[in-house]
CHARMM internal coordinates of N, CA and C (Angstrom, degrees):
IC EDIT
DIST 1 N 1 CA 1.4359
DIST 1 CA 1 C 1.5221
ANGL 1 N 1 CA 1 C 108.37
DIST 1 C 2 N 1.2955
ANGL 1 CA 1 C 2 N 116.01
DIHE 1 N 1 CA 1 C 2 N 138.96
DIST 2 N 2 CA 1.4571
ANGL 1 C 2 N 2 CA 120.05
DIHE 1 CA 1 C 2 N 2 CA 178.47
DIST 2 CA 2 C 1.5206
ANGL 2 N 2 CA 2 C 109.50
DIHE 1 C 2 N 2 CA 2 C -72.75
DIST 2 C 3 N 1.3052
ANGL 2 CA 2 C 3 N 115.45
DIHE 2 N 2 CA 2 C 3 N 134.88
DIST 3 N 3 CA 1.4713
ANGL 2 C 3 N 3 CA 121.21
DIHE 2 CA 2 C 3 N 3 CA -178.29
DIST 3 CA 3 C 1.5326
ANGL 3 N 3 CA 3 C 112.15
DIHE 2 C 3 N 3 CA 3 C -58.44
DIST 3 C 4 N 1.3238
ANGL 3 CA 3 C 4 N 116.41
DIHE 3 N 3 CA 3 C 4 N -34.89
DIST 4 N 4 CA 1.4666
ANGL 3 C 4 N 4 CA 119.21
DIHE 3 CA 3 C 4 N 4 CA -177.19
DIST 4 CA 4 C 1.5251
ANGL 4 N 4 CA 4 C 112.72
DIHE 3 C 4 N 4 CA 4 C -65.17
DIST 4 C 5 N 1.3417
ANGL 4 CA 4 C 5 N 118.05
DIHE 4 N 4 CA 4 C 5 N -18.84
DIST 5 N 5 CA 1.4640
ANGL 4 C 5 N 5 CA 121.63
DIHE 4 CA 4 C 5 N 5 CA -179.83
DIST 5 CA 5 C 1.5214
ANGL 5 N 5 CA 5 C 112.74
DIHE 4 C 5 N 5 CA 5 C -107.46
DIST 5 C 6 N 1.3099
ANGL 5 CA 5 C 6 N 117.44
DIHE 5 N 5 CA 5 C 6 N 3.67
DIST 6 N 6 CA 1.4697
ANGL 5 C 6 N 6 CA 121.21
DIHE 5 CA 5 C 6 N 6 CA -175.12
DIST 6 CA 6 C 1.5249
ANGL 6 N 6 CA 6 C 112.39
DIHE 5 C 6 N 6 CA 6 C -56.59
DIST 6 C 7 N 1.3175
ANGL 6 CA 6 C 7 N 117.45
DIHE 6 N 6 CA 6 C 7 N -42.01
DIST 7 N 7 CA 1.4648
ANGL 6 C 7 N 7 CA 120.59
DIHE 6 CA 6 C 7 N 7 CA -178.56
DIST 7 CA 7 C 1.5305
ANGL 7 N 7 CA 7 C 110.91
DIHE 6 C 7 N 7 CA 7 C -60.65
DIST 7 C 8 N 1.3303
ANGL 7 CA 7 C 8 N 117.23
DIHE 7 N 7 CA 7 C 8 N -41.78
DIST 8 N 8 CA 1.4564
ANGL 7 C 8 N 8 CA 120.65
DIHE 7 CA 7 C 8 N 8 CA 179.38
DIST 8 CA 8 C 1.5267
ANGL 8 N 8 CA 8 C 111.46
DIHE 7 C 8 N 8 CA 8 C -66.52
DIST 8 C 9 N 1.3295
ANGL 8 CA 8 C 9 N 116.83
DIHE 8 N 8 CA 8 C 9 N -41.42
DIST 9 N 9 CA 1.4662
ANGL 8 C 9 N 9 CA 120.21
DIHE 8 CA 8 C 9 N 9 CA 178.19
DIST 9 CA 9 C 1.5295
ANGL 9 N 9 CA 9 C 110.60
DIHE 8 C 9 N 9 CA 9 C -62.49
DIST 9 C 10 N 1.3168
ANGL 9 CA 9 C 10 N 117.18
DIHE 9 N 9 CA 9 C 10 N -39.33
DIST 10 N 10 CA 1.4639
ANGL 9 C 10 N 10 CA 121.43
DIHE 9 CA 9 C 10 N 10 CA 178.89
DIST 10 CA 10 C 1.5210
ANGL 10 N 10 CA 10 C 110.31
DIHE 9 C 10 N 10 CA 10 C -64.46
DIST 10 C 11 N 1.3268
ANGL 10 CA 10 C 11 N 117.39
DIHE 10 N 10 CA 10 C 11 N -45.67
DIST 11 N 11 CA 1.4605
ANGL 10 C 11 N 11 CA 121.71
DIHE 10 CA 10 C 11 N 11 CA 179.17
DIST 11 CA 11 C 1.5225
ANGL 11 N 11 CA 11 C 111.22
DIHE 10 C 11 N 11 CA 11 C -61.50
DIST 11 C 12 N 1.3072
ANGL 11 CA 11 C 12 N 116.82
DIHE 11 N 11 CA 11 C 12 N -46.18
DIST 12 N 12 CA 1.4657
ANGL 11 C 12 N 12 CA 121.34
DIHE 11 CA 11 C 12 N 12 CA 179.25
DIST 12 CA 12 C 1.5286
ANGL 12 N 12 CA 12 C 110.05
DIHE 11 C 12 N 12 CA 12 C -60.82
DIST 12 C 13 N 1.3154
ANGL 12 CA 12 C 13 N 116.81
DIHE 12 N 12 CA 12 C 13 N -45.10
DIST 13 N 13 CA 1.4600
ANGL 12 C 13 N 13 CA 120.85
DIHE 12 CA 12 C 13 N 13 CA -179.97
DIST 13 CA 13 C 1.5154
ANGL 13 N 13 CA 13 C 112.49
DIHE 12 C 13 N 13 CA 13 C -60.93
DIST 13 C 14 N 1.3245
ANGL 13 CA 13 C 14 N 116.34
DIHE 13 N 13 CA 13 C 14 N -43.65
DIST 14 N 14 CA 1.4673
ANGL 13 C 14 N 14 CA 120.41
DIHE 13 CA 13 C 14 N 14 CA 178.21
DIST 14 CA 14 C 1.5241
ANGL 14 N 14 CA 14 C 111.02
DIHE 13 C 14 N 14 CA 14 C -62.62
DIST 14 C 15 N 1.3142
ANGL 14 CA 14 C 15 N 116.59
DIHE 14 N 14 CA 14 C 15 N -40.62
DIST 15 N 15 CA 1.4614
ANGL 14 C 15 N 15 CA 119.97
DIHE 14 CA 14 C 15 N 15 CA -179.84
DIST 15 CA 15 C 1.5246
ANGL 15 N 15 CA 15 C 112.01
DIHE 14 C 15 N 15 CA 15 C -68.46
DIST 15 C 16 N 1.3206
ANGL 15 CA 15 C 16 N 117.14
DIHE 15 N 15 CA 15 C 16 N -40.67
DIST 16 N 16 CA 1.4662
ANGL 15 C 16 N 16 CA 119.63
DIHE 15 CA 15 C 16 N 16 CA 176.85
DIST 16 CA 16 C 1.5239
ANGL 16 N 16 CA 16 C 109.36
DIHE 15 C 16 N 16 CA 16 C -59.28
DIST 16 C 17 N 1.3217
ANGL 16 CA 16 C 17 N 117.03
DIHE 16 N 16 CA 16 C 17 N -47.50
DIST 17 N 17 CA 1.4735
ANGL 16 C 17 N 17 CA 121.01
DIHE 16 CA 16 C 17 N 17 CA 179.49
DIST 17 CA 17 C 1.5379
ANGL 17 N 17 CA 17 C 110.82
DIHE 16 C 17 N 17 CA 17 C -60.52
DIST 17 C 18 N 1.3272
ANGL 17 CA 17 C 18 N 116.76
DIHE 17 N 17 CA 17 C 18 N -44.87
DIST 18 N 18 CA 1.4656
ANGL 17 C 18 N 18 CA 120.97
DIHE 17 CA 17 C 18 N 18 CA -178.85
DIST 18 CA 18 C 1.5285
ANGL 18 N 18 CA 18 C 110.93
DIHE 17 C 18 N 18 CA 18 C -59.25
DIST 18 C 19 N 1.3274
ANGL 18 CA 18 C 19 N 116.76
DIHE 18 N 18 CA 18 C 19 N -48.81
DIST 19 N 19 CA 1.4629
ANGL 18 C 19 N 19 CA 120.16
DIHE 18 CA 18 C 19 N 19 CA -178.63
DIST 19 CA 19 C 1.5259
ANGL 19 N 19 CA 19 C 111.17
DIHE 18 C 19 N 19 CA 19 C -67.02
DIST 19 C 20 N 1.3212
ANGL 19 CA 19 C 20 N 117.35
DIHE 19 N 19 CA 19 C 20 N -36.16
DIST 20 N 20 CA 1.4683
ANGL 19 C 20 N 20 CA 121.03
DIHE 19 CA 19 C 20 N 20 CA 177.96
DIST 20 CA 20 C 1.5240
ANGL 20 N 20 CA 20 C 110.02
DIHE 19 C 20 N 20 CA 20 C -65.58
DIST 20 C 21 N 1.3152
ANGL 20 CA 20 C 21 N 117.05
DIHE 20 N 20 CA 20 C 21 N -46.38
DIST 21 N 21 CA 1.4622
ANGL 20 C 21 N 21 CA 121.05
DIHE 20 CA 20 C 21 N 21 CA -178.66
DIST 21 CA 21 C 1.5214
ANGL 21 N 21 CA 21 C 111.93
DIHE 20 C 21 N 21 CA 21 C -68.39
DIST 21 C 22 N 1.3370
ANGL 21 CA 21 C 22 N 118.07
DIHE 21 N 21 CA 21 C 22 N -32.04
DIST 22 N 22 CA 1.4654
ANGL 21 C 22 N 22 CA 120.75
DIHE 21 CA 21 C 22 N 22 CA 175.56
DIST 22 CA 22 C 1.5243
ANGL 22 N 22 CA 22 C 111.07
DIHE 21 C 22 N 22 CA 22 C -58.99
DIST 22 C 23 N 1.3157
ANGL 22 CA 22 C 23 N 115.82
DIHE 22 N 22 CA 22 C 23 N -32.36
DIST 23 N 23 CA 1.4638
ANGL 22 C 23 N 23 CA 121.63
DIHE 22 CA 22 C 23 N 23 CA 179.49
DIST 23 CA 23 C 1.5294
ANGL 23 N 23 CA 23 C 111.96
DIHE 22 C 23 N 23 CA 23 C -87.95
DIST 23 C 24 N 1.3354
ANGL 23 CA 23 C 24 N 114.76
DIHE 23 N 23 CA 23 C 24 N -4.36
DIST 24 N 24 CA 1.4681
ANGL 23 C 24 N 24 CA 121.63
DIHE 23 CA 23 C 24 N 24 CA -176.20
DIST 24 CA 24 C 1.5286
ANGL 24 N 24 CA 24 C 111.11
DIHE 23 C 24 N 24 CA 24 C 58.39
DIST 24 C 25 N 1.3385
ANGL 24 CA 24 C 25 N 114.67
DIHE 24 N 24 CA 24 C 25 N 42.08
DIST 25 N 25 CA 1.4562
ANGL 24 C 25 N 25 CA 122.30
DIHE 24 CA 24 C 25 N 25 CA 178.70
DIST 25 CA 25 C 1.5179
ANGL 25 N 25 CA 25 C 109.41
DIHE 24 C 25 N 25 CA 25 C -103.59
DIST 25 C 26 N 1.3120
ANGL 25 CA 25 C 26 N 115.21
DIHE 25 N 25 CA 25 C 26 N 147.40
DIST 26 N 26 CA 1.4602
ANGL 25 C 26 N 26 CA 120.75
DIHE 25 CA 25 C 26 N 26 CA 170.27
DIST 26 CA 26 C 1.5333
ANGL 26 N 26 CA 26 C 107.99
DIHE 25 C 26 N 26 CA 26 C -84.54
DIST 26 C 27 N 1.3086
ANGL 26 CA 26 C 27 N 115.63
DIHE 26 N 26 CA 26 C 27 N 170.52
DIST 27 N 27 CA 1.4645
ANGL 26 C 27 N 27 CA 119.25
DIHE 26 CA 26 C 27 N 27 CA 175.29
DIST 27 CA 27 C 1.5249
ANGL 27 N 27 CA 27 C 109.85
DIHE 26 C 27 N 27 CA 27 C -63.05
DIST 27 C 28 N 1.3054
ANGL 27 CA 27 C 28 N 116.12
DIHE 27 N 27 CA 27 C 28 N -33.58
DIST 28 N 28 CA 1.4658
ANGL 27 C 28 N 28 CA 121.03
DIHE 27 CA 27 C 28 N 28 CA 177.42
DIST 28 CA 28 C 1.5329
ANGL 28 N 28 CA 28 C 110.55
DIHE 27 C 28 N 28 CA 28 C -65.14
DIST 28 C 29 N 1.3249
ANGL 28 CA 28 C 29 N 117.50
DIHE 28 N 28 CA 28 C 29 N -37.74
DIST 29 N 29 CA 1.4716
ANGL 28 C 29 N 29 CA 120.88
DIHE 28 CA 28 C 29 N 29 CA 177.09
DIST 29 CA 29 C 1.5241
ANGL 29 N 29 CA 29 C 110.55
DIHE 28 C 29 N 29 CA 29 C -60.48
DIST 29 C 30 N 1.3220
ANGL 29 CA 29 C 30 N 116.79
DIHE 29 N 29 CA 29 C 30 N -44.27
DIST 30 N 30 CA 1.4689
ANGL 29 C 30 N 30 CA 120.14
DIHE 29 CA 29 C 30 N 30 CA 178.09
DIST 30 CA 30 C 1.5242
ANGL 30 N 30 CA 30 C 109.45
DIHE 29 C 30 N 30 CA 30 C -64.22
DIST 30 C 31 N 1.3082
ANGL 30 CA 30 C 31 N 116.58
DIHE 30 N 30 CA 30 C 31 N -44.87
DIST 31 N 31 CA 1.4671
ANGL 30 C 31 N 31 CA 121.11
DIHE 30 CA 30 C 31 N 31 CA -179.41
DIST 31 CA 31 C 1.5248
ANGL 31 N 31 CA 31 C 111.62
DIHE 30 C 31 N 31 CA 31 C -58.38
DIST 31 C 32 N 1.3209
ANGL 31 CA 31 C 32 N 116.53
DIHE 31 N 31 CA 31 C 32 N -37.29
DIST 32 N 32 CA 1.4621
ANGL 31 C 32 N 32 CA 120.16
DIHE 31 CA 31 C 32 N 32 CA 179.39
DIST 32 CA 32 C 1.5187
ANGL 32 N 32 CA 32 C 112.81
DIHE 31 C 32 N 32 CA 32 C -69.35
DIST 32 C 33 N 1.3067
ANGL 32 CA 32 C 33 N 117.42
DIHE 32 N 32 CA 32 C 33 N -15.00
DIST 33 N 33 CA 1.4633
ANGL 32 C 33 N 33 CA 122.26
DIHE 32 CA 32 C 33 N 33 CA -179.36
DIST 33 CA 33 C 1.5267
ANGL 33 N 33 CA 33 C 112.49
DIHE 32 C 33 N 33 CA 33 C -100.24
DIST 33 C 34 N 1.3237
ANGL 33 CA 33 C 34 N 117.33
DIHE 33 N 33 CA 33 C 34 N -1.00
DIST 34 N 34 CA 1.4636
ANGL 33 C 34 N 34 CA 120.42
DIHE 33 CA 33 C 34 N 34 CA 178.87
DIST 34 CA 34 C 1.5249
ANGL 34 N 34 CA 34 C 109.67
DIHE 33 C 34 N 34 CA 34 C -151.45
DIST 34 C 35 N 1.3121
ANGL 34 CA 34 C 35 N 116.05
DIHE 34 N 34 CA 34 C 35 N -177.57
DIST 35 N 35 CA 1.4645
ANGL 34 C 35 N 35 CA 120.36
DIHE 34 CA 34 C 35 N 35 CA -176.28
DIST 35 CA 35 C 1.5330
ANGL 35 N 35 CA 35 C 113.03
DIHE 34 C 35 N 35 CA 35 C -94.52
DIST 35 C 36 N 1.3288
ANGL 35 CA 35 C 36 N 116.98
DIHE 35 N 35 CA 35 C 36 N 18.11
DIST 36 N 36 CA 1.4671
ANGL 35 C 36 N 36 CA 121.82
DIHE 35 CA 35 C 36 N 36 CA 178.60
DIST 36 CA 36 C 1.5190
ANGL 36 N 36 CA 36 C 107.45
DIHE 35 C 36 N 36 CA 36 C -105.92
DIST 36 C 37 N 1.3373
ANGL 36 CA 36 C 37 N 117.37
DIHE 36 N 36 CA 36 C 37 N 128.64
DIST 37 N 37 CA 1.4625
ANGL 36 C 37 N 37 CA 118.80
DIHE 36 CA 36 C 37 N 37 CA -177.05
DIST 37 CA 37 C 1.5333
ANGL 37 N 37 CA 37 C 111.78
DIHE 36 C 37 N 37 CA 37 C -77.11
DIST 37 C 38 N 1.3296
ANGL 37 CA 37 C 38 N 115.57
DIHE 37 N 37 CA 37 C 38 N 162.70
DIST 38 N 38 CA 1.4649
ANGL 37 C 38 N 38 CA 121.98
DIHE 37 CA 37 C 38 N 38 CA -175.50
DIST 38 CA 38 C 1.5279
ANGL 38 N 38 CA 38 C 112.13
DIHE 37 C 38 N 38 CA 38 C -60.74
DIST 38 C 39 N 1.3160
ANGL 38 CA 38 C 39 N 117.96
DIHE 38 N 38 CA 38 C 39 N -36.39
DIST 39 N 39 CA 1.4673
ANGL 38 C 39 N 39 CA 120.75
DIHE 38 CA 38 C 39 N 39 CA 179.50
DIST 39 CA 39 C 1.5273
ANGL 39 N 39 CA 39 C 110.68
DIHE 38 C 39 N 39 CA 39 C -62.75
DIST 39 C 40 N 1.3267
ANGL 39 CA 39 C 40 N 116.72
DIHE 39 N 39 CA 39 C 40 N -40.28
DIST 40 N 40 CA 1.4654
ANGL 39 C 40 N 40 CA 120.12
DIHE 39 CA 39 C 40 N 40 CA 179.32
DIST 40 CA 40 C 1.5256
ANGL 40 N 40 CA 40 C 110.49
DIHE 39 C 40 N 40 CA 40 C -69.86
DIST 40 C 41 N 1.3204
ANGL 40 CA 40 C 41 N 117.23
DIHE 40 N 40 CA 40 C 41 N -37.58
DIST 41 N 41 CA 1.4651
ANGL 40 C 41 N 41 CA 120.14
DIHE 40 CA 40 C 41 N 41 CA 177.03
DIST 41 CA 41 C 1.5258
ANGL 41 N 41 CA 41 C 109.68
DIHE 40 C 41 N 41 CA 41 C -61.67
DIST 41 C 42 N 1.3212
ANGL 41 CA 41 C 42 N 116.99
DIHE 41 N 41 CA 41 C 42 N -41.17
DIST 42 N 42 CA 1.4657
ANGL 41 C 42 N 42 CA 121.06
DIHE 41 CA 41 C 42 N 42 CA 176.17
DIST 42 CA 42 C 1.5240
ANGL 42 N 42 CA 42 C 110.49
DIHE 41 C 42 N 42 CA 42 C -59.45
DIST 42 C 43 N 1.3048
ANGL 42 CA 42 C 43 N 116.41
DIHE 42 N 42 CA 42 C 43 N -45.66
DIST 43 N 43 CA 1.4615
ANGL 42 C 43 N 43 CA 120.71
DIHE 42 CA 42 C 43 N 43 CA 179.82
DIST 43 CA 43 C 1.5265
ANGL 43 N 43 CA 43 C 111.40
DIHE 42 C 43 N 43 CA 43 C -65.45
DIST 43 C 44 N 1.3286
ANGL 43 CA 43 C 44 N 117.20
DIHE 43 N 43 CA 43 C 44 N -36.36
DIST 44 N 44 CA 1.4640
ANGL 43 C 44 N 44 CA 120.83
DIHE 43 CA 43 C 44 N 44 CA 177.18
DIST 44 CA 44 C 1.5316
ANGL 44 N 44 CA 44 C 109.89
DIHE 43 C 44 N 44 CA 44 C -65.31
DIST 44 C 45 N 1.3350
ANGL 44 CA 44 C 45 N 116.28
DIHE 44 N 44 CA 44 C 45 N -46.49
DIST 45 N 45 CA 1.4626
ANGL 44 C 45 N 45 CA 120.51
DIHE 44 CA 44 C 45 N 45 CA -178.73
DIST 45 CA 45 C 1.5272
ANGL 45 N 45 CA 45 C 112.11
DIHE 44 C 45 N 45 CA 45 C -62.18
DIST 45 C 46 N 1.3172
ANGL 45 CA 45 C 46 N 116.69
DIHE 45 N 45 CA 45 C 46 N -32.06
DIST 46 N 46 CA 1.4587
ANGL 45 C 46 N 46 CA 121.50
DIHE 45 CA 45 C 46 N 46 CA -177.61
DIST 46 CA 46 C 1.5229
ANGL 46 N 46 CA 46 C 113.37
DIHE 45 C 46 N 46 CA 46 C -99.71
DIST 46 C 47 N 1.3280
ANGL 46 CA 46 C 47 N 116.58
DIHE 46 N 46 CA 46 C 47 N 11.04
DIST 47 N 47 CA 1.4717
ANGL 46 C 47 N 47 CA 123.10
DIHE 46 CA 46 C 47 N 47 CA 177.48
DIST 47 CA 47 C 1.5244
ANGL 47 N 47 CA 47 C 112.00
DIHE 46 C 47 N 47 CA 47 C 51.39
DIST 47 C 48 N 1.3406
ANGL 47 CA 47 C 48 N 116.12
DIHE 47 N 47 CA 47 C 48 N 45.53
DIST 48 N 48 CA 1.4546
ANGL 47 C 48 N 48 CA 120.16
DIHE 47 CA 47 C 48 N 48 CA -178.49
DIST 48 CA 48 C 1.5157
ANGL 48 N 48 CA 48 C 113.76
DIHE 47 C 48 N 48 CA 48 C -108.14
DIST 48 C 49 N 1.3174
ANGL 48 CA 48 C 49 N 117.25
DIHE 48 N 48 CA 48 C 49 N 7.63
DIST 49 N 49 CA 1.4549
ANGL 48 C 49 N 49 CA 118.48
DIHE 48 CA 48 C 49 N 49 CA -176.10
DIST 49 CA 49 C 1.5276
ANGL 49 N 49 CA 49 C 110.09
DIHE 48 C 49 N 49 CA 49 C -153.93
DIST 49 C 50 N 1.3225
ANGL 49 CA 49 C 50 N 115.49
DIHE 49 N 49 CA 49 C 50 N 146.58
DIST 50 N 50 CA 1.4643
ANGL 49 C 50 N 50 CA 120.50
DIHE 49 CA 49 C 50 N 50 CA 166.64
DIST 50 CA 50 C 1.5231
ANGL 50 N 50 CA 50 C 106.13
DIHE 49 C 50 N 50 CA 50 C -76.79
DIST 50 C 51 N 1.2979
ANGL 50 CA 50 C 51 N 117.13
DIHE 50 N 50 CA 50 C 51 N 146.54
DIST 51 N 51 CA 1.4576
ANGL 50 C 51 N 51 CA 119.38
DIHE 50 CA 50 C 51 N 51 CA 177.84
DIST 51 CA 51 C 1.5228
ANGL 51 N 51 CA 51 C 108.71
DIHE 50 C 51 N 51 CA 51 C -144.04
DIST 51 C 52 N 1.2938
ANGL 51 CA 51 C 52 N 114.30
DIHE 51 N 51 CA 51 C 52 N 159.45
DIST 52 N 52 CA 1.4571
ANGL 51 C 52 N 52 CA 120.45
DIHE 51 CA 51 C 52 N 52 CA -178.62
DIST 52 CA 52 C 1.5220
ANGL 52 N 52 CA 52 C 109.33
DIHE 51 C 52 N 52 CA 52 C -78.42
DIST 52 C 53 N 1.2992
ANGL 52 CA 52 C 53 N 115.38
DIHE 52 N 52 CA 52 C 53 N 152.09
DIST 53 N 53 CA 1.4543
ANGL 52 C 53 N 53 CA 121.53
DIHE 52 CA 52 C 53 N 53 CA 177.21
DIST 53 CA 53 C 1.5236
ANGL 53 N 53 CA 53 C 110.55
DIHE 52 C 53 N 53 CA 53 C -56.28
DIST 53 C 54 N 1.3193
ANGL 53 CA 53 C 54 N 117.29
DIHE 53 N 53 CA 53 C 54 N -37.94
DIST 54 N 54 CA 1.4700
ANGL 53 C 54 N 54 CA 120.15
DIHE 53 CA 53 C 54 N 54 CA -179.21
DIST 54 CA 54 C 1.5282
ANGL 54 N 54 CA 54 C 111.02
DIHE 53 C 54 N 54 CA 54 C -61.04
DIST 54 C 55 N 1.3320
ANGL 54 CA 54 C 55 N 118.05
DIHE 54 N 54 CA 54 C 55 N -36.30
DIST 55 N 55 CA 1.4689
ANGL 54 C 55 N 55 CA 120.82
DIHE 54 CA 54 C 55 N 55 CA 177.01
DIST 55 CA 55 C 1.5233
ANGL 55 N 55 CA 55 C 110.56
DIHE 54 C 55 N 55 CA 55 C -65.62
DIST 55 C 56 N 1.3132
ANGL 55 CA 55 C 56 N 116.62
DIHE 55 N 55 CA 55 C 56 N -43.96
DIST 56 N 56 CA 1.4576
ANGL 55 C 56 N 56 CA 121.03
DIHE 55 CA 55 C 56 N 56 CA 178.51
DIST 56 CA 56 C 1.5279
ANGL 56 N 56 CA 56 C 110.37
DIHE 55 C 56 N 56 CA 56 C -62.57
DIST 56 C 57 N 1.3157
ANGL 56 CA 56 C 57 N 117.34
DIHE 56 N 56 CA 56 C 57 N -42.42
DIST 57 N 57 CA 1.4606
ANGL 56 C 57 N 57 CA 121.16
DIHE 56 CA 56 C 57 N 57 CA 179.17
DIST 57 CA 57 C 1.5275
ANGL 57 N 57 CA 57 C 111.30
DIHE 56 C 57 N 57 CA 57 C -63.93
DIST 57 C 58 N 1.3185
ANGL 57 CA 57 C 58 N 117.17
DIHE 57 N 57 CA 57 C 58 N -37.52
DIST 58 N 58 CA 1.4695
ANGL 57 C 58 N 58 CA 121.18
DIHE 57 CA 57 C 58 N 58 CA 176.69
DIST 58 CA 58 C 1.5206
ANGL 58 N 58 CA 58 C 110.78
DIHE 57 C 58 N 58 CA 58 C -61.54
DIST 58 C 59 N 1.3176
ANGL 58 CA 58 C 59 N 116.67
DIHE 58 N 58 CA 58 C 59 N -45.42
DIST 59 N 59 CA 1.4623
ANGL 58 C 59 N 59 CA 121.42
DIHE 58 CA 58 C 59 N 59 CA -179.98
DIST 59 CA 59 C 1.5268
ANGL 59 N 59 CA 59 C 110.05
DIHE 58 C 59 N 59 CA 59 C -65.20
DIST 59 C 60 N 1.3252
ANGL 59 CA 59 C 60 N 117.37
DIHE 59 N 59 CA 59 C 60 N -43.41
DIST 60 N 60 CA 1.4629
ANGL 59 C 60 N 60 CA 120.88
DIHE 59 CA 59 C 60 N 60 CA 177.63
DIST 60 CA 60 C 1.5215
ANGL 60 N 60 CA 60 C 110.51
DIHE 59 C 60 N 60 CA 60 C -58.25
DIST 60 C 61 N 1.3191
ANGL 60 CA 60 C 61 N 116.65
DIHE 60 N 60 CA 60 C 61 N -45.53
DIST 61 N 61 CA 1.4596
ANGL 60 C 61 N 61 CA 120.90
DIHE 60 CA 60 C 61 N 61 CA 179.99
DIST 61 CA 61 C 1.5263
ANGL 61 N 61 CA 61 C 110.75
DIHE 60 C 61 N 61 CA 61 C -61.24
DIST 61 C 62 N 1.3295
ANGL 61 CA 61 C 62 N 117.04
DIHE 61 N 61 CA 61 C 62 N -44.29
DIST 62 N 62 CA 1.4607
ANGL 61 C 62 N 62 CA 121.23
DIHE 61 CA 61 C 62 N 62 CA 179.64
DIST 62 CA 62 C 1.5239
ANGL 62 N 62 CA 62 C 111.36
DIHE 61 C 62 N 62 CA 62 C -61.25
DIST 62 C 63 N 1.3258
ANGL 62 CA 62 C 63 N 116.55
DIHE 62 N 62 CA 62 C 63 N -35.39
DIST 63 N 63 CA 1.4645
ANGL 62 C 63 N 63 CA 121.65
DIHE 62 CA 62 C 63 N 63 CA -179.56
DIST 63 CA 63 C 1.5302
ANGL 63 N 63 CA 63 C 112.45
DIHE 62 C 63 N 63 CA 63 C -84.63
DIST 63 C 64 N 1.3258
ANGL 63 CA 63 C 64 N 116.97
DIHE 63 N 63 CA 63 C 64 N -6.72
DIST 64 N 64 CA 1.4560
ANGL 63 C 64 N 64 CA 121.17
DIHE 63 CA 63 C 64 N 64 CA -179.73
DIST 64 CA 64 C 1.5257
ANGL 64 N 64 CA 64 C 112.33
DIHE 63 C 64 N 64 CA 64 C 72.23
DIST 64 C 65 N 1.3296
ANGL 64 CA 64 C 65 N 116.40
DIHE 64 N 64 CA 64 C 65 N 31.69
DIST 65 N 65 CA 1.4518
ANGL 64 C 65 N 65 CA 121.77
DIHE 64 CA 64 C 65 N 65 CA -178.42
DIST 65 CA 65 C 1.5197
ANGL 65 N 65 CA 65 C 110.40
DIHE 64 C 65 N 65 CA 65 C -121.12
DIST 65 C 66 N 1.3303
ANGL 65 CA 65 C 66 N 115.72
DIHE 65 N 65 CA 65 C 66 N 149.18
DIST 66 N 66 CA 1.4566
ANGL 65 C 66 N 66 CA 121.04
DIHE 65 CA 65 C 66 N 66 CA 171.87
DIST 66 CA 66 C 1.5211
ANGL 66 N 66 CA 66 C 108.44
DIHE 65 C 66 N 66 CA 66 C -79.39
DIST 66 C 67 N 1.3148
ANGL 66 CA 66 C 67 N 115.88
DIHE 66 N 66 CA 66 C 67 N 155.11
DIST 67 N 67 CA 1.4599
ANGL 66 C 67 N 67 CA 121.06
DIHE 66 CA 66 C 67 N 67 CA 178.41
DIST 67 CA 67 C 1.5175
ANGL 67 N 67 CA 67 C 111.64
DIHE 66 C 67 N 67 CA 67 C -53.56
DIST 67 C 68 N 1.3073
ANGL 67 CA 67 C 68 N 116.68
DIHE 67 N 67 CA 67 C 68 N -40.54
DIST 68 N 68 CA 1.4672
ANGL 67 C 68 N 68 CA 121.23
DIHE 67 CA 67 C 68 N 68 CA -178.58
DIST 68 CA 68 C 1.5242
ANGL 68 N 68 CA 68 C 112.78
DIHE 67 C 68 N 68 CA 68 C -61.04
DIST 68 C 69 N 1.3182
ANGL 68 CA 68 C 69 N 117.59
DIHE 68 N 68 CA 68 C 69 N -29.52
DIST 69 N 69 CA 1.4583
ANGL 68 C 69 N 69 CA 121.10
DIHE 68 CA 68 C 69 N 69 CA 179.49
DIST 69 CA 69 C 1.5265
ANGL 69 N 69 CA 69 C 111.98
DIHE 68 C 69 N 69 CA 69 C -74.43
DIST 69 C 70 N 1.3001
ANGL 69 CA 69 C 70 N 116.92
DIHE 69 N 69 CA 69 C 70 N -25.78
DIST 70 N 70 CA 1.4627
ANGL 69 C 70 N 70 CA 122.21
DIHE 69 CA 69 C 70 N 70 CA -177.06
DIST 70 CA 70 C 1.5182
ANGL 70 N 70 CA 70 C 111.17
DIHE 69 C 70 N 70 CA 70 C -90.29
DIST 70 C 71 N 1.3122
ANGL 70 CA 70 C 71 N 116.50
DIHE 70 N 70 CA 70 C 71 N -34.19
DIST 71 N 71 CA 1.4626
ANGL 70 C 71 N 71 CA 121.52
DIHE 70 CA 70 C 71 N 71 CA -178.20
DIST 71 CA 71 C 1.4584
ANGL 71 N 71 CA 71 C 109.20
DIHE 70 C 71 N 71 CA 71 C -81.57
END
COOR INIT
IC SEED 1 N 1 CA 1 C
IC BUILD
């Protein structure tokens, strides 16, 4: 991940976790609702990986959130 975008990745990860936990879902629950596996969701939540916009959009859709709410 590029250092210049680290803050945004951290914010996105925190928001994904917050929305997931509000639903009392595990990472596996989110993964079962989209085409992103639980390991990648973990990495997204912890800002440990670059990911494609399509993956982020899949997770947003599974959580019932617009991209703007997560970013």
